[in-house]
N, C-alpha and C positions, 0 to 999 in steps of 0.2 A: 503494499499500500504505500501510496505517496501522501506526504504532508508538507504544508507550508505552515510554519510557527509564527504567528504575529508577534509584534513588538512588546506587548505587556507580559509576555511570557519568557521564561530565561532561555538562552541559548542551549543551555544544558539539556533542555528538553529535546530540542532537535538531535543532539549528540546521541541520547539515550534511545530515542526512536531508531536512529540508524543502527546503534548496537542491539537492538530488537529485530533487525532484519528488514526494517523498513527505508524508504528513501525519504529524507526530511531535510529542508531548508529553512533556516530562520531568516527572517526580514533583514537582519544584520549583515547576511550574505547577498543580499540583493544589492544592485548598483546604488540605489538611493537609500540603503540601510533601513532604519526604522523610520524614516521620513518617506517610505514609499507609501503612495496614496492606496486607500482601500480598493478603488476599483483596479488599479493595476494589479494587486494581489489577487482579487478575484478573478482577472482576466488570465493571469498566469496560472492560477489554479486550475480554471477551465480548460486552457491549452494542454496542460499535462495531466489531466484527471486527477487532481490532487484534492486532498482535503484541507480546508482552512482550519486552525487550531487557534482560538481566540477567546479572550474575555469580553472583546469589544462588542457591546448591544448593537452598534451601528451595522455591523456584519449579519446579526441576525434580521434586523430591521430588512437591509436590503436582499437578503436572502428569501424571506417570506414574502416580501412585495414583488421581486424582480427575478428570483431564482439564481441570484448570484451573490455569492459564490455557489456553484451547483451543489458542493459537498460541503458541510459545516459542522465541526465539532466545537460547541460552545463549551469552555471551562468556567463552571458557576461554583467554584470552590471559595470566594471570597480570598481574604489574603492568608495564604497558608506558606510554610517552608518550601524552598525548592525540593529538599529530600522527601517530603510527604507528597509533593506534586508529582515526582518521579516515581514514587511507590504506588500511586494511584493509576499513574499509566501503566507501570509493569504489571500490576493486579488486572487490569481490565483491557489490556491492549487486544488480545484475541477477541473478545466480546465487542469491542468497538469496531474492528475490521468486519466482523459477522454482521454487526447491525448496519453498516454501510452496504450491505448487500440487499437491504430491505428497505432502507429510506435515505434520505438526503440531509437530515439534521439529526445529530446526537447530542446530549448534554452529559458532561461529567461533573458530578457533584462530589461532595466529601464522604457521601453514602455509597455512591455507585454511579451507574450511567442509566440513563433514561432515553429509550426510543422515542423520538417524534416524527410527526409526519404520516 
């Protein structure tokens, strides 16, 4: 599975996703870095069939209204440590990948994952 990790989340998440066998890019690795516009991220994700991983509510709004980005993983954990965030992904990554076979929007919170759509 391919992921683009948005600016509000640590670069460590993209690194850990790669360690777990997925393709992952953090916005810091894009030409404009963390200043990359949301529509540019959404277009890139669509062109490479990647899931946008974000805490940014704007992505959810544009996903629901316009279908962009086509695949969205909303991180709704509030402020947690990077260690706890990485543990959540490690615990749930298989189910996250499975859910994206069924829907276009998945939410990860402190308790687990929610399938939307």
